[in-house]
Rosetta silent file (secondary structure, phi, psi, omega in degrees, C-alpha in Angstrom):
SEQUENCE: XXXXXXXXXXXXXXXXXXXXXXXXXXXXXXXXXXXXXXXXXXXXXXXXXXXXXXXXXXXXXXXXXXXXXX
SCORE:     score description
SCORE:     0.000 S_00000001
   1 L     0.000  -28.100  178.165  -27.155   10.159   -0.452 S_00000001
   2 H   -72.637  -33.321 -171.858  -25.711   10.653    3.098 S_00000001
   3 H   -68.712  -42.449 -174.601  -28.127    7.999    4.391 S_00000001
   4 H   -71.045  -29.352  177.680  -26.718    5.547    1.676 S_00000001
   5 H   -72.672  -39.990 -169.860  -23.033    6.453    2.677 S_00000001
   6 H   -71.496  -45.082 -177.737  -23.855    5.776    6.424 S_00000001
   7 H   -60.563  -46.747  175.339  -25.556    2.400    5.590 S_00000001
   8 H   -56.497  -45.268  178.988  -22.577    1.314    3.308 S_00000001
   9 H   -63.346  -45.600 -175.018  -20.066    2.160    6.203 S_00000001
  10 H   -61.012  -48.371 -177.450  -22.208    0.308    8.694 S_00000001
  11 H   -62.150  -42.894  178.556  -22.387   -2.797    6.486 S_00000001
  12 H   -58.046  -52.742 -173.215  -18.577   -2.519    5.934 S_00000001
  13 H   -66.280  -39.257  176.745  -17.804   -2.369    9.560 S_00000001
  14 H   -59.480  -47.983  171.655  -20.181   -5.249   10.261 S_00000001
  15 H   -59.201  -39.928 -176.893  -18.652   -7.433    7.640 S_00000001
  16 H   -86.355  -34.119 -172.652  -15.044   -6.711    8.646 S_00000001
  17 H  -104.845  -15.995 -174.946  -15.201   -6.547   12.462 S_00000001
  18 L   -90.458  126.404 -173.990  -17.943   -8.836   13.716 S_00000001
  19 H   -48.736  -44.860  178.016  -16.366  -12.110   14.499 S_00000001
  20 H   -72.548  -35.948 -179.459  -18.903  -14.620   13.142 S_00000001
  21 H   -69.381  -54.608 -179.888  -19.579  -12.505    9.971 S_00000001
  22 H   -66.328  -22.108  168.039  -15.993  -11.948    8.937 S_00000001
  23 H   -64.674  -42.286  174.156  -15.222  -15.646    9.267 S_00000001
  24 H   -64.273  -48.814 -179.639  -18.078  -16.413    6.888 S_00000001
  25 L   -88.470   12.419 -176.330  -17.153  -13.730    4.380 S_00000001
  26 L    43.761   64.292  172.523  -13.309  -14.421    4.825 S_00000001
  27 L  -124.266  161.698 -179.669  -12.524  -10.904    5.731 S_00000001
  28 L  -150.272  149.820  173.175  -10.110   -9.423    8.261 S_00000001
  29 L   -72.307  160.517  179.273   -9.243   -5.956    9.613 S_00000001
  30 L   -81.454  164.670  179.009   -5.975   -4.334    8.269 S_00000001
  31 L   -85.018  171.989 -168.490   -2.983   -4.064   10.484 S_00000001
  32 H   -60.575  -44.280  179.733   -2.040   -0.618   12.059 S_00000001
  33 H   -56.982  -36.432 -176.797    0.547    0.538    9.385 S_00000001
  34 H   -67.354  -43.365  177.789   -2.124    0.084    6.535 S_00000001
  35 H   -61.157  -36.287  177.353   -4.592    2.318    8.513 S_00000001
  36 H   -67.731  -42.381  175.375   -1.936    4.926    8.955 S_00000001
  37 H   -61.627  -39.299  177.933   -1.177    4.984    5.316 S_00000001
  38 H   -62.004  -42.584  176.138   -4.896    5.287    4.488 S_00000001
  39 H   -67.385  -39.196  177.623   -5.322    8.187    6.918 S_00000001
  40 H   -68.359  -27.727  174.281   -2.391    9.994    5.458 S_00000001
  41 H   -75.027  -32.995  174.258   -3.833    9.558    2.031 S_00000001
  42 H   -66.296  -42.295  179.349   -7.274   10.891    3.280 S_00000001
  43 H   -60.829  -42.786  176.074   -5.408   13.901    4.760 S_00000001
  44 H   -63.335  -35.657  172.105   -3.734   14.483    1.356 S_00000001
  45 H   -63.777  -49.213 -172.013   -6.967   14.328   -0.642 S_00000001
  46 H   -63.320  -44.772 -176.694   -8.728   16.654    1.844 S_00000001
  47 H   -63.123  -43.093  176.560   -5.792   19.255    1.690 S_00000001
  48 H   -62.968  -39.308 -177.795   -5.670   19.036   -2.241 S_00000001
  49 H   -74.425  -34.426 -179.719   -9.408   19.573   -2.620 S_00000001
  50 H   -71.140  -35.300 -179.849   -9.329   22.539   -0.170 S_00000001
  51 H   -68.992  -37.394  175.674   -6.339   23.979   -1.970 S_00000001
  52 H   -67.726  -33.725 -179.446   -8.267   23.649   -5.459 S_00000001
  53 H   -70.594  -37.567 -174.727  -11.307   25.292   -3.895 S_00000001
  54 H   -76.862  -32.701  178.872   -9.310   28.197   -2.562 S_00000001
  55 H   -71.675  -36.443  177.760   -7.404   28.710   -5.782 S_00000001
  56 H   -68.756  -33.560  179.275  -10.727   28.685   -7.711 S_00000001
  57 H   -76.484  -33.558  179.028  -12.152   31.352   -5.316 S_00000001
  58 H   -67.767  -45.587  178.241   -8.989   33.494   -5.624 S_00000001
  59 L  -132.478   88.818  178.264   -8.850   33.442   -9.386 S_00000001
  60 L   -54.106  -20.780  179.704  -12.243   32.448  -10.983 S_00000001
  61 L  -117.666   26.570 -170.620  -10.960   32.431  -14.352 S_00000001
  62 L   -93.785 -176.548 -175.596   -7.622   30.798  -13.850 S_00000001
  63 H   -67.311  -40.661  177.279   -6.362   27.478  -15.014 S_00000001
  64 H   -62.418  -40.521 -179.321   -7.412   25.717  -11.793 S_00000001
  65 H   -71.594  -32.950  177.118  -10.968   26.879  -12.084 S_00000001
  66 H   -68.844  -41.596 -171.749  -11.164   25.895  -15.732 S_00000001
  67 H  -110.406  -24.493  177.563   -9.636   22.594  -15.544 S_00000001
  68 L  -104.958  -15.985  179.749   -9.954   21.136  -11.950 S_00000001
  69 L  -106.377  155.107 -176.284  -13.337   22.395  -10.620 S_00000001
  70 L   -95.379    0.000    0.000  -16.587   21.355  -12.073 S_00000001
């Protein structure tokens, strides 16, 4: 699975950033503010999942463990 994710990211970078290929595929890179918003959202998701895992460890039979963890 990790190899598949790595290959998908490499193909994405190839299509978006290589000048000849991105003109054929009609793609372009995002401007800076869009990257900043994406990185903030990534930080939010990481912090939220870590909070859910911590709450699940603290109270294994609690609401968070029953409804938000698999």
